[in-house]
PDB file with SEQRES, HELIX, SHEET and CRYST1 records, atoms N, CA, C and O in Angstrom:
SEQRES   1 A   80  UNK UNK UNK UNK UNK UNK UNK UNK UNK UNK UNK UNK UNK          
SEQRES   2 A   80  UNK UNK UNK UNK UNK UNK UNK UNK UNK UNK UNK UNK UNK          
SEQRES   3 A   80  UNK UNK UNK UNK UNK UNK UNK UNK UNK UNK UNK UNK UNK          
SEQRES   4 A   80  UNK UNK UNK UNK UNK UNK UNK UNK UNK UNK UNK UNK UNK          
SEQRES   5 A   80  UNK UNK UNK UNK UNK UNK UNK UNK UNK UNK UNK UNK UNK          
SEQRES   6 A   80  UNK UNK UNK UNK UNK UNK UNK UNK UNK UNK UNK UNK UNK          
SEQRES   7 A   80  UNK UNK                                                      
HELIX    1 AA1 UNK A    3  UNK A   28  1                                  26    
HELIX    2 AA2 UNK A   36  UNK A   50  1                                  15    
HELIX    3 AA3 UNK A   55  UNK A   79  1                                  25    
CRYST1    1.000    1.000    1.000  90.00  90.00  90.00 P 1           1          
ATOM      1  N   UNK A   1      23.106  -2.670 -15.493  1.00  0.00           N  
ATOM      2  CA  UNK A   1      21.884  -2.044 -15.002  1.00  0.00           C  
ATOM      3  C   UNK A   1      22.018  -1.806 -13.502  1.00  0.00           C  
ATOM      4  O   UNK A   1      22.501  -2.652 -12.748  1.00  0.00           O  
ATOM      5  N   UNK A   2      21.587  -0.662 -13.119  1.00  0.00           N  
ATOM      6  CA  UNK A   2      21.634  -0.379 -11.690  1.00  0.00           C  
ATOM      7  C   UNK A   2      20.297  -0.754 -11.038  1.00  0.00           C  
ATOM      8  O   UNK A   2      19.342  -1.092 -11.737  1.00  0.00           O  
ATOM      9  N   UNK A   3      20.230  -0.698  -9.739  1.00  0.00           N  
ATOM     10  CA  UNK A   3      19.080  -1.204  -8.993  1.00  0.00           C  
ATOM     11  C   UNK A   3      17.782  -0.502  -9.375  1.00  0.00           C  
ATOM     12  O   UNK A   3      16.742  -1.151  -9.492  1.00  0.00           O  
ATOM     13  N   UNK A   4      17.826   0.799  -9.569  1.00  0.00           N  
ATOM     14  CA  UNK A   4      16.595   1.523  -9.908  1.00  0.00           C  
ATOM     15  C   UNK A   4      16.076   1.118 -11.289  1.00  0.00           C  
ATOM     16  O   UNK A   4      14.864   1.043 -11.489  1.00  0.00           O  
ATOM     17  N   UNK A   5      16.955   0.862 -12.223  1.00  0.00           N  
ATOM     18  CA  UNK A   5      16.523   0.425 -13.550  1.00  0.00           C  
ATOM     19  C   UNK A   5      15.894  -0.965 -13.497  1.00  0.00           C  
ATOM     20  O   UNK A   5      14.918  -1.235 -14.197  1.00  0.00           O  
ATOM     21  N   UNK A   6      16.447  -1.838 -12.674  1.00  0.00           N  
ATOM     22  CA  UNK A   6      15.849  -3.172 -12.497  1.00  0.00           C  
ATOM     23  C   UNK A   6      14.466  -3.039 -11.878  1.00  0.00           C  
ATOM     24  O   UNK A   6      13.530  -3.722 -12.294  1.00  0.00           O  
ATOM     25  N   UNK A   7      14.331  -2.158 -10.880  1.00  0.00           N  
ATOM     26  CA  UNK A   7      13.034  -1.944 -10.242  1.00  0.00           C  
ATOM     27  C   UNK A   7      12.009  -1.423 -11.239  1.00  0.00           C  
ATOM     28  O   UNK A   7      10.859  -1.862 -11.228  1.00  0.00           O  
ATOM     29  N   UNK A   8      12.405  -0.503 -12.091  1.00  0.00           N  
ATOM     30  CA  UNK A   8      11.498   0.033 -13.108  1.00  0.00           C  
ATOM     31  C   UNK A   8      11.083  -1.058 -14.081  1.00  0.00           C  
ATOM     32  O   UNK A   8       9.907  -1.166 -14.426  1.00  0.00           O  
ATOM     33  N   UNK A   9      12.031  -1.863 -14.526  1.00  0.00           N  
ATOM     34  CA  UNK A   9      11.717  -2.934 -15.467  1.00  0.00           C  
ATOM     35  C   UNK A   9      10.761  -3.955 -14.855  1.00  0.00           C  
ATOM     36  O   UNK A   9       9.821  -4.400 -15.513  1.00  0.00           O  
ATOM     37  N   UNK A  10      10.996  -4.323 -13.606  1.00  0.00           N  
ATOM     38  CA  UNK A  10      10.115  -5.274 -12.935  1.00  0.00           C  
ATOM     39  C   UNK A  10       8.727  -4.666 -12.742  1.00  0.00           C  
ATOM     40  O   UNK A  10       7.724  -5.354 -12.928  1.00  0.00           O  
ATOM     41  N   UNK A  11       8.656  -3.403 -12.375  1.00  0.00           N  
ATOM     42  CA  UNK A  11       7.362  -2.737 -12.178  1.00  0.00           C  
ATOM     43  C   UNK A  11       6.550  -2.692 -13.467  1.00  0.00           C  
ATOM     44  O   UNK A  11       5.347  -2.956 -13.458  1.00  0.00           O  
ATOM     45  N   UNK A  12       7.198  -2.364 -14.557  1.00  0.00           N  
ATOM     46  CA  UNK A  12       6.502  -2.306 -15.842  1.00  0.00           C  
ATOM     47  C   UNK A  12       6.045  -3.697 -16.259  1.00  0.00           C  
ATOM     48  O   UNK A  12       4.946  -3.853 -16.791  1.00  0.00           O  
ATOM     49  N   UNK A  13       6.877  -4.710 -16.021  1.00  0.00           N  
ATOM     50  CA  UNK A  13       6.491  -6.080 -16.360  1.00  0.00           C  
ATOM     51  C   UNK A  13       5.289  -6.537 -15.539  1.00  0.00           C  
ATOM     52  O   UNK A  13       4.375  -7.168 -16.071  1.00  0.00           O  
ATOM     53  N   UNK A  14       5.286  -6.224 -14.253  1.00  0.00           N  
ATOM     54  CA  UNK A  14       4.160  -6.605 -13.396  1.00  0.00           C  
ATOM     55  C   UNK A  14       2.888  -5.881 -13.825  1.00  0.00           C  
ATOM     56  O   UNK A  14       1.820  -6.491 -13.863  1.00  0.00           O  
ATOM     57  N   UNK A  15       2.980  -4.605 -14.145  1.00  0.00           N  
ATOM     58  CA  UNK A  15       1.812  -3.862 -14.612  1.00  0.00           C  
ATOM     59  C   UNK A  15       1.271  -4.425 -15.922  1.00  0.00           C  
ATOM     60  O   UNK A  15       0.057  -4.482 -16.123  1.00  0.00           O  
ATOM     61  N   UNK A  16       2.160  -4.835 -16.804  1.00  0.00           N  
ATOM     62  CA  UNK A  16       1.725  -5.429 -18.068  1.00  0.00           C  
ATOM     63  C   UNK A  16       1.022  -6.755 -17.830  1.00  0.00           C  
ATOM     64  O   UNK A  16       0.013  -7.039 -18.476  1.00  0.00           O  
ATOM     65  N   UNK A  17       1.529  -7.567 -16.923  1.00  0.00           N  
ATOM     66  CA  UNK A  17       0.895  -8.847 -16.603  1.00  0.00           C  
ATOM     67  C   UNK A  17      -0.473  -8.623 -15.981  1.00  0.00           C  
ATOM     68  O   UNK A  17      -1.431  -9.314 -16.326  1.00  0.00           O  
ATOM     69  N   UNK A  18      -0.574  -7.670 -15.072  1.00  0.00           N  
ATOM     70  CA  UNK A  18      -1.870  -7.364 -14.446  1.00  0.00           C  
ATOM     71  C   UNK A  18      -2.863  -6.872 -15.489  1.00  0.00           C  
ATOM     72  O   UNK A  18      -4.030  -7.263 -15.465  1.00  0.00           O  
ATOM     73  N   UNK A  19      -2.417  -6.023 -16.402  1.00  0.00           N  
ATOM     74  CA  UNK A  19      -3.308  -5.526 -17.453  1.00  0.00           C  
ATOM     75  C   UNK A  19      -3.790  -6.669 -18.343  1.00  0.00           C  
ATOM     76  O   UNK A  19      -4.964  -6.714 -18.712  1.00  0.00           O  
ATOM     77  N   UNK A  20      -2.901  -7.586 -18.688  1.00  0.00           N  
ATOM     78  CA  UNK A  20      -3.304  -8.749 -19.491  1.00  0.00           C  
ATOM     79  C   UNK A  20      -4.309  -9.618 -18.749  1.00  0.00           C  
ATOM     80  O   UNK A  20      -5.278 -10.092 -19.342  1.00  0.00           O  
ATOM     81  N   UNK A  21      -4.085  -9.826 -17.467  1.00  0.00           N  
ATOM     82  CA  UNK A  21      -5.029 -10.624 -16.678  1.00  0.00           C  
ATOM     83  C   UNK A  21      -6.396  -9.955 -16.589  1.00  0.00           C  
ATOM     84  O   UNK A  21      -7.429 -10.616 -16.697  1.00  0.00           O  
ATOM     85  N   UNK A  22      -6.393  -8.648 -16.393  1.00  0.00           N  
ATOM     86  CA  UNK A  22      -7.665  -7.921 -16.306  1.00  0.00           C  
ATOM     87  C   UNK A  22      -8.433  -8.028 -17.613  1.00  0.00           C  
ATOM     88  O   UNK A  22      -9.640  -8.269 -17.603  1.00  0.00           O  
ATOM     89  N   UNK A  23      -7.756  -7.853 -18.727  1.00  0.00           N  
ATOM     90  CA  UNK A  23      -8.432  -7.916 -20.016  1.00  0.00           C  
ATOM     91  C   UNK A  23      -8.877  -9.333 -20.356  1.00  0.00           C  
ATOM     92  O   UNK A  23      -9.923  -9.508 -20.981  1.00  0.00           O  
ATOM     93  N   UNK A  24      -8.115 -10.348 -19.963  1.00  0.00           N  
ATOM     94  CA  UNK A  24      -8.516 -11.719 -20.259  1.00  0.00           C  
ATOM     95  C   UNK A  24      -9.685 -12.149 -19.382  1.00  0.00           C  
ATOM     96  O   UNK A  24     -10.560 -12.878 -19.849  1.00  0.00           O  
ATOM     97  N   UNK A  25      -9.722 -11.720 -18.136  1.00  0.00           N  
ATOM     98  CA  UNK A  25     -10.843 -12.049 -17.254  1.00  0.00           C  
ATOM     99  C   UNK A  25     -12.096 -11.313 -17.705  1.00  0.00           C  
ATOM    100  O   UNK A  25     -13.193 -11.869 -17.650  1.00  0.00           O  
ATOM    101  N   UNK A  26     -11.947 -10.077 -18.147  1.00  0.00           N  
ATOM    102  CA  UNK A  26     -13.097  -9.287 -18.585  1.00  0.00           C  
ATOM    103  C   UNK A  26     -13.758  -9.926 -19.808  1.00  0.00           C  
ATOM    104  O   UNK A  26     -14.978  -9.846 -19.948  1.00  0.00           O  
ATOM    105  N   UNK A  27     -13.002 -10.544 -20.675  1.00  0.00           N  
ATOM    106  CA  UNK A  27     -13.572 -11.161 -21.861  1.00  0.00           C  
ATOM    107  C   UNK A  27     -14.292 -12.457 -21.529  1.00  0.00           C  
ATOM    108  O   UNK A  27     -15.256 -12.811 -22.207  1.00  0.00           O  
ATOM    109  N   UNK A  28     -13.845 -13.178 -20.493  1.00  0.00           N  
ATOM    110  CA  UNK A  28     -14.462 -14.454 -20.164  1.00  0.00           C  
ATOM    111  C   UNK A  28     -15.727 -14.282 -19.329  1.00  0.00           C  
ATOM    112  O   UNK A  28     -16.656 -15.078 -19.465  1.00  0.00           O  
ATOM    113  N   UNK A  29     -15.788 -13.284 -18.483  1.00  0.00           N  
ATOM    114  CA  UNK A  29     -16.944 -13.071 -17.621  1.00  0.00           C  
ATOM    115  C   UNK A  29     -17.799 -11.930 -18.117  1.00  0.00           C  
ATOM    116  O   UNK A  29     -17.827 -11.616 -19.307  1.00  0.00           O  
ATOM    117  N   UNK A  30     -18.496 -11.316 -17.177  1.00  0.00           N  
ATOM    118  CA  UNK A  30     -19.284 -10.156 -17.571  1.00  0.00           C  
ATOM    119  C   UNK A  30     -18.338  -9.032 -17.971  1.00  0.00           C  
ATOM    120  O   UNK A  30     -17.169  -9.018 -17.585  1.00  0.00           O  
ATOM    121  N   UNK A  31     -18.845  -8.120 -18.728  1.00  0.00           N  
ATOM    122  CA  UNK A  31     -17.998  -7.085 -19.302  1.00  0.00           C  
ATOM    123  C   UNK A  31     -17.709  -5.996 -18.274  1.00  0.00           C  
ATOM    124  O   UNK A  31     -18.610  -5.265 -17.863  1.00  0.00           O  
ATOM    125  N   UNK A  32     -16.459  -5.894 -17.868  1.00  0.00           N  
ATOM    126  CA  UNK A  32     -15.994  -4.837 -16.973  1.00  0.00           C  
ATOM    127  C   UNK A  32     -15.058  -3.940 -17.762  1.00  0.00           C  
ATOM    128  O   UNK A  32     -13.863  -4.214 -17.870  1.00  0.00           O  
ATOM    129  N   UNK A  33     -15.592  -2.896 -18.297  1.00  0.00           N  
ATOM    130  CA  UNK A  33     -14.769  -1.981 -19.084  1.00  0.00           C  
ATOM    131  C   UNK A  33     -14.061  -1.003 -18.164  1.00  0.00           C  
ATOM    132  O   UNK A  33     -14.562  -0.637 -17.101  1.00  0.00           O  
ATOM    133  N   UNK A  34     -12.899  -0.599 -18.600  1.00  0.00           N  
ATOM    134  CA  UNK A  34     -12.121   0.388 -17.876  1.00  0.00           C  
ATOM    135  C   UNK A  34     -12.763   1.757 -18.094  1.00  0.00           C  
ATOM    136  O   UNK A  34     -12.939   2.193 -19.232  1.00  0.00           O  
ATOM    137  N   UNK A  35     -13.108   2.423 -17.009  1.00  0.00           N  
ATOM    138  CA  UNK A  35     -13.713   3.748 -17.124  1.00  0.00           C  
ATOM    139  C   UNK A  35     -12.644   4.766 -17.517  1.00  0.00           C  
ATOM    140  O   UNK A  35     -11.455   4.525 -17.308  1.00  0.00           O  
ATOM    141  N   UNK A  36     -13.048   5.879 -18.073  1.00  0.00           N  
ATOM    142  CA  UNK A  36     -12.052   6.906 -18.425  1.00  0.00           C  
ATOM    143  C   UNK A  36     -11.256   7.393 -17.212  1.00  0.00           C  
ATOM    144  O   UNK A  36     -10.067   7.692 -17.322  1.00  0.00           O  
ATOM    145  N   UNK A  37     -11.912   7.470 -16.066  1.00  0.00           N  
ATOM    146  CA  UNK A  37     -11.216   7.914 -14.861  1.00  0.00           C  
ATOM    147  C   UNK A  37     -10.182   6.881 -14.409  1.00  0.00           C  
ATOM    148  O   UNK A  37      -9.089   7.246 -13.976  1.00  0.00           O  
ATOM    149  N   UNK A  38     -10.520   5.604 -14.508  1.00  0.00           N  
ATOM    150  CA  UNK A  38      -9.566   4.549 -14.155  1.00  0.00           C  
ATOM    151  C   UNK A  38      -8.404   4.518 -15.144  1.00  0.00           C  
ATOM    152  O   UNK A  38      -7.263   4.278 -14.750  1.00  0.00           O  
ATOM    153  N   UNK A  39      -8.677   4.754 -16.403  1.00  0.00           N  
ATOM    154  CA  UNK A  39      -7.612   4.814 -17.398  1.00  0.00           C  
ATOM    155  C   UNK A  39      -6.671   5.976 -17.142  1.00  0.00           C  
ATOM    156  O   UNK A  39      -5.457   5.850 -17.300  1.00  0.00           O  
ATOM    157  N   UNK A  40      -7.231   7.100 -16.749  1.00  0.00           N  
ATOM    158  CA  UNK A  40      -6.416   8.263 -16.420  1.00  0.00           C  
ATOM    159  C   UNK A  40      -5.556   7.977 -15.189  1.00  0.00           C  
ATOM    160  O   UNK A  40      -4.382   8.344 -15.146  1.00  0.00           O  
ATOM    161  N   UNK A  41      -6.147   7.322 -14.190  1.00  0.00           N  
ATOM    162  CA  UNK A  41      -5.395   6.956 -12.990  1.00  0.00           C  
ATOM    163  C   UNK A  41      -4.252   6.008 -13.337  1.00  0.00           C  
ATOM    164  O   UNK A  41      -3.143   6.154 -12.823  1.00  0.00           O  
ATOM    165  N   UNK A  42      -4.518   5.042 -14.203  1.00  0.00           N  
ATOM    166  CA  UNK A  42      -3.489   4.103 -14.636  1.00  0.00           C  
ATOM    167  C   UNK A  42      -2.366   4.838 -15.359  1.00  0.00           C  
ATOM    168  O   UNK A  42      -1.193   4.511 -15.180  1.00  0.00           O  
ATOM    169  N   UNK A  43      -2.716   5.819 -16.167  1.00  0.00           N  
ATOM    170  CA  UNK A  43      -1.714   6.620 -16.868  1.00  0.00           C  
ATOM    171  C   UNK A  43      -0.845   7.421 -15.910  1.00  0.00           C  
ATOM    172  O   UNK A  43       0.366   7.526 -16.108  1.00  0.00           O  
ATOM    173  N   UNK A  44      -1.454   7.986 -14.877  1.00  0.00           N  
ATOM    174  CA  UNK A  44      -0.670   8.732 -13.890  1.00  0.00           C  
ATOM    175  C   UNK A  44       0.290   7.820 -13.137  1.00  0.00           C  
ATOM    176  O   UNK A  44       1.429   8.203 -12.872  1.00  0.00           O  
ATOM    177  N   UNK A  45      -0.158   6.618 -12.792  1.00  0.00           N  
ATOM    178  CA  UNK A  45       0.718   5.674 -12.101  1.00  0.00           C  
ATOM    179  C   UNK A  45       1.885   5.276 -13.006  1.00  0.00           C  
ATOM    180  O   UNK A  45       3.030   5.219 -12.556  1.00  0.00           O  
ATOM    181  N   UNK A  46       1.600   5.004 -14.268  1.00  0.00           N  
ATOM    182  CA  UNK A  46       2.683   4.678 -15.201  1.00  0.00           C  
ATOM    183  C   UNK A  46       3.657   5.841 -15.350  1.00  0.00           C  
ATOM    184  O   UNK A  46       4.871   5.637 -15.384  1.00  0.00           O  
ATOM    185  N   UNK A  47       3.130   7.054 -15.437  1.00  0.00           N  
ATOM    186  CA  UNK A  47       4.007   8.221 -15.547  1.00  0.00           C  
ATOM    187  C   UNK A  47       4.857   8.381 -14.290  1.00  0.00           C  
ATOM    188  O   UNK A  47       6.021   8.774 -14.372  1.00  0.00           O  
ATOM    189  N   UNK A  48       4.283   8.079 -13.136  1.00  0.00           N  
ATOM    190  CA  UNK A  48       5.051   8.136 -11.891  1.00  0.00           C  
ATOM    191  C   UNK A  48       6.172   7.129 -11.869  1.00  0.00           C  
ATOM    192  O   UNK A  48       7.239   7.398 -11.317  1.00  0.00           O  
ATOM    193  N   UNK A  49       5.948   5.976 -12.461  1.00  0.00           N  
ATOM    194  CA  UNK A  49       7.005   4.963 -12.538  1.00  0.00           C  
ATOM    195  C   UNK A  49       8.076   5.388 -13.534  1.00  0.00           C  
ATOM    196  O   UNK A  49       9.264   5.163 -13.305  1.00  0.00           O  
ATOM    197  N   UNK A  50       7.667   5.993 -14.620  1.00  0.00           N  
ATOM    198  CA  UNK A  50       8.631   6.401 -15.648  1.00  0.00           C  
ATOM    199  C   UNK A  50       9.520   7.537 -15.156  1.00  0.00           C  
ATOM    200  O   UNK A  50      10.718   7.540 -15.438  1.00  0.00           O  
ATOM    201  N   UNK A  51       8.963   8.497 -14.430  1.00  0.00           N  
ATOM    202  CA  UNK A  51       9.734   9.646 -13.951  1.00  0.00           C  
ATOM    203  C   UNK A  51      10.315   9.391 -12.562  1.00  0.00           C  
ATOM    204  O   UNK A  51      10.235  10.249 -11.683  1.00  0.00           O  
ATOM    205  N   UNK A  52      10.891   8.225 -12.371  1.00  0.00           N  
ATOM    206  CA  UNK A  52      11.411   7.839 -11.062  1.00  0.00           C  
ATOM    207  C   UNK A  52      12.669   8.641 -10.674  1.00  0.00           C  
ATOM    208  O   UNK A  52      13.031   8.676  -9.498  1.00  0.00           O  
ATOM    209  N   UNK A  53      13.320   9.267 -11.625  1.00  0.00           N  
ATOM    210  CA  UNK A  53      14.539  10.031 -11.320  1.00  0.00           C  
ATOM    211  C   UNK A  53      14.251  11.245 -10.440  1.00  0.00           C  
ATOM    212  O   UNK A  53      15.040  11.557  -9.548  1.00  0.00           O  
ATOM    213  N   UNK A  54      13.159  11.919 -10.672  1.00  0.00           N  
ATOM    214  CA  UNK A  54      12.774  13.065  -9.855  1.00  0.00           C  
ATOM    215  C   UNK A  54      11.690  12.609  -8.882  1.00  0.00           C  
ATOM    216  O   UNK A  54      10.534  12.436  -9.269  1.00  0.00           O  
ATOM    217  N   UNK A  55      12.060  12.418  -7.639  1.00  0.00           N  
ATOM    218  CA  UNK A  55      11.151  11.816  -6.661  1.00  0.00           C  
ATOM    219  C   UNK A  55       9.902  12.658  -6.410  1.00  0.00           C  
ATOM    220  O   UNK A  55       8.817  12.105  -6.229  1.00  0.00           O  
ATOM    221  N   UNK A  56      10.031  13.965  -6.397  1.00  0.00           N  
ATOM    222  CA  UNK A  56       8.871  14.814  -6.136  1.00  0.00           C  
ATOM    223  C   UNK A  56       7.816  14.632  -7.225  1.00  0.00           C  
ATOM    224  O   UNK A  56       6.632  14.477  -6.923  1.00  0.00           O  
ATOM    225  N   UNK A  57       8.232  14.649  -8.464  1.00  0.00           N  
ATOM    226  CA  UNK A  57       7.297  14.463  -9.575  1.00  0.00           C  
ATOM    227  C   UNK A  57       6.744  13.044  -9.562  1.00  0.00           C  
ATOM    228  O   UNK A  57       5.547  12.838  -9.760  1.00  0.00           O  
ATOM    229  N   UNK A  58       7.619  12.063  -9.327  1.00  0.00           N  
ATOM    230  CA  UNK A  58       7.202  10.661  -9.336  1.00  0.00           C  
ATOM    231  C   UNK A  58       6.145  10.388  -8.272  1.00  0.00           C  
ATOM    232  O   UNK A  58       5.099   9.807  -8.562  1.00  0.00           O  
ATOM    233  N   UNK A  59       6.419  10.809  -7.046  1.00  0.00           N  
ATOM    234  CA  UNK A  59       5.460  10.572  -5.968  1.00  0.00           C  
ATOM    235  C   UNK A  59       4.173  11.364  -6.173  1.00  0.00           C  
ATOM    236  O   UNK A  59       3.092  10.892  -5.821  1.00  0.00           O  
ATOM    237  N   UNK A  60       4.281  12.549  -6.731  1.00  0.00           N  
ATOM    238  CA  UNK A  60       3.083  13.343  -7.008  1.00  0.00           C  
ATOM    239  C   UNK A  60       2.190  12.642  -8.033  1.00  0.00           C  
ATOM    240  O   UNK A  60       0.975  12.554  -7.852  1.00  0.00           O  
ATOM    241  N   UNK A  61       2.801  12.147  -9.105  1.00  0.00           N  
ATOM    242  CA  UNK A  61       2.023  11.447 -10.128  1.00  0.00           C  
ATOM    243  C   UNK A  61       1.409  10.160  -9.587  1.00  0.00           C  
ATOM    244  O   UNK A  61       0.259   9.844  -9.894  1.00  0.00           O  
ATOM    245  N   UNK A  62       2.167   9.419  -8.785  1.00  0.00           N  
ATOM    246  CA  UNK A  62       1.635   8.204  -8.178  1.00  0.00           C  
ATOM    247  C   UNK A  62       0.465   8.536  -7.241  1.00  0.00           C  
ATOM    248  O   UNK A  62      -0.550   7.840  -7.236  1.00  0.00           O  
ATOM    249  N   UNK A  63       0.615   9.588  -6.461  1.00  0.00           N  
ATOM    250  CA  UNK A  63      -0.447  10.000  -5.549  1.00  0.00           C  
ATOM    251  C   UNK A  63      -1.712  10.415  -6.282  1.00  0.00           C  
ATOM    252  O   UNK A  63      -2.816  10.063  -5.868  1.00  0.00           O  
ATOM    253  N   UNK A  64      -1.556  11.158  -7.361  1.00  0.00           N  
ATOM    254  CA  UNK A  64      -2.716  11.560  -8.170  1.00  0.00           C  
ATOM    255  C   UNK A  64      -3.406  10.328  -8.737  1.00  0.00           C  
ATOM    256  O   UNK A  64      -4.635  10.253  -8.750  1.00  0.00           O  
ATOM    257  N   UNK A  65      -2.620   9.359  -9.207  1.00  0.00           N  
ATOM    258  CA  UNK A  65      -3.194   8.133  -9.747  1.00  0.00           C  
ATOM    259  C   UNK A  65      -3.980   7.354  -8.710  1.00  0.00           C  
ATOM    260  O   UNK A  65      -5.061   6.841  -8.999  1.00  0.00           O  
ATOM    261  N   UNK A  66      -3.443   7.265  -7.507  1.00  0.00           N  
ATOM    262  CA  UNK A  66      -4.143   6.549  -6.433  1.00  0.00           C  
ATOM    263  C   UNK A  66      -5.427   7.276  -6.043  1.00  0.00           C  
ATOM    264  O   UNK A  66      -6.462   6.640  -5.844  1.00  0.00           O  
ATOM    265  N   UNK A  67      -5.368   8.580  -5.935  1.00  0.00           N  
ATOM    266  CA  UNK A  67      -6.562   9.356  -5.576  1.00  0.00           C  
ATOM    267  C   UNK A  67      -7.651   9.196  -6.642  1.00  0.00           C  
ATOM    268  O   UNK A  67      -8.823   9.021  -6.309  1.00  0.00           O  
ATOM    269  N   UNK A  68      -7.267   9.255  -7.915  1.00  0.00           N  
ATOM    270  CA  UNK A  68      -8.249   9.090  -8.988  1.00  0.00           C  
ATOM    271  C   UNK A  68      -8.856   7.684  -8.981  1.00  0.00           C  
ATOM    272  O   UNK A  68     -10.044   7.518  -9.254  1.00  0.00           O  
ATOM    273  N   UNK A  69      -8.046   6.685  -8.672  1.00  0.00           N  
ATOM    274  CA  UNK A  69      -8.589   5.325  -8.633  1.00  0.00           C  
ATOM    275  C   UNK A  69      -9.553   5.147  -7.467  1.00  0.00           C  
ATOM    276  O   UNK A  69     -10.559   4.452  -7.603  1.00  0.00           O  
ATOM    277  N   UNK A  70      -9.267   5.755  -6.337  1.00  0.00           N  
ATOM    278  CA  UNK A  70     -10.187   5.674  -5.193  1.00  0.00           C  
ATOM    279  C   UNK A  70     -11.500   6.391  -5.519  1.00  0.00           C  
ATOM    280  O   UNK A  70     -12.576   5.897  -5.181  1.00  0.00           O  
ATOM    281  N   UNK A  71     -11.417   7.536  -6.167  1.00  0.00           N  
ATOM    282  CA  UNK A  71     -12.630   8.252  -6.592  1.00  0.00           C  
ATOM    283  C   UNK A  71     -13.447   7.391  -7.548  1.00  0.00           C  
ATOM    284  O   UNK A  71     -14.673   7.343  -7.449  1.00  0.00           O  
ATOM    285  N   UNK A  72     -12.771   6.712  -8.474  1.00  0.00           N  
ATOM    286  CA  UNK A  72     -13.463   5.845  -9.416  1.00  0.00           C  
ATOM    287  C   UNK A  72     -14.144   4.678  -8.704  1.00  0.00           C  
ATOM    288  O   UNK A  72     -15.255   4.294  -9.070  1.00  0.00           O  
ATOM    289  N   UNK A  73     -13.495   4.117  -7.703  1.00  0.00           N  
ATOM    290  CA  UNK A  73     -14.094   3.019  -6.934  1.00  0.00           C  
ATOM    291  C   UNK A  73     -15.368   3.493  -6.248  1.00  0.00           C  
ATOM    292  O   UNK A  73     -16.392   2.813  -6.303  1.00  0.00           O  
ATOM    293  N   UNK A  74     -15.312   4.659  -5.598  1.00  0.00           N  
ATOM    294  CA  UNK A  74     -16.495   5.179  -4.915  1.00  0.00           C  
ATOM    295  C   UNK A  74     -17.621   5.493  -5.899  1.00  0.00           C  
ATOM    296  O   UNK A  74     -18.788   5.244  -5.596  1.00  0.00           O  
ATOM    297  N   UNK A  75     -17.288   6.034  -7.070  1.00  0.00           N  
ATOM    298  CA  UNK A  75     -18.320   6.328  -8.073  1.00  0.00           C  
ATOM    299  C   UNK A  75     -18.983   5.053  -8.566  1.00  0.00           C  
ATOM    300  O   UNK A  75     -20.195   5.027  -8.776  1.00  0.00           O  
ATOM    301  N   UNK A  76     -18.193   3.988  -8.755  1.00  0.00           N  
ATOM    302  CA  UNK A  76     -18.768   2.710  -9.223  1.00  0.00           C  
ATOM    303  C   UNK A  76     -19.649   2.078  -8.141  1.00  0.00           C  
ATOM    304  O   UNK A  76     -20.685   1.491  -8.453  1.00  0.00           O  
ATOM    305  N   UNK A  77     -19.243   2.194  -6.872  1.00  0.00           N  
ATOM    306  CA  UNK A  77     -20.045   1.614  -5.799  1.00  0.00           C  
ATOM    307  C   UNK A  77     -21.381   2.349  -5.645  1.00  0.00           C  
ATOM    308  O   UNK A  77     -22.407   1.721  -5.380  1.00  0.00           O  
ATOM    309  N   UNK A  78     -21.372   3.639  -5.806  1.00  0.00           N  
ATOM    310  CA  UNK A  78     -22.607   4.411  -5.687  1.00  0.00           C  
ATOM    311  C   UNK A  78     -23.566   4.193  -6.842  1.00  0.00           C  
ATOM    312  O   UNK A  78     -24.781   4.305  -6.675  1.00  0.00           O  
ATOM    313  N   UNK A  79     -23.025   3.880  -8.017  1.00  0.00           N  
ATOM    314  CA  UNK A  79     -23.885   3.692  -9.176  1.00  0.00           C  
ATOM    315  C   UNK A  79     -24.582   2.326  -9.162  1.00  0.00           C  
ATOM    316  O   UNK A  79     -25.563   2.131  -9.880  1.00  0.00           O  
ATOM    317  N   UNK A  80     -24.100   1.398  -8.370  1.00  0.00           N  
ATOM    318  CA  UNK A  80     -24.722   0.070  -8.306  1.00  0.00           C  
ATOM    319  C   UNK A  80     -25.844   0.034  -7.375  1.00  0.00           C  
ATOM    320  O   UNK A  80     -26.473  -1.011  -7.207  1.00  0.00           O  
TER     321      UNK A  80                                                      
END                                                                             
């Protein structure tokens, strides 16, 4: 395995652990469901990690995911 493949594997493992923690905490406390916009942002970030070979596409997908997550944060803060 080369360095980029190790980085991808570690990134996917960390994302899976974070997702498990989020879902386990959500079940124990008040219900924090993932909004459709946050799910879409998460999908874009995952796609950016998967398409790491083409940097332009990868960074574009990661950027879109971050922008969508920030929009989702602002929408949730305004609704409270």
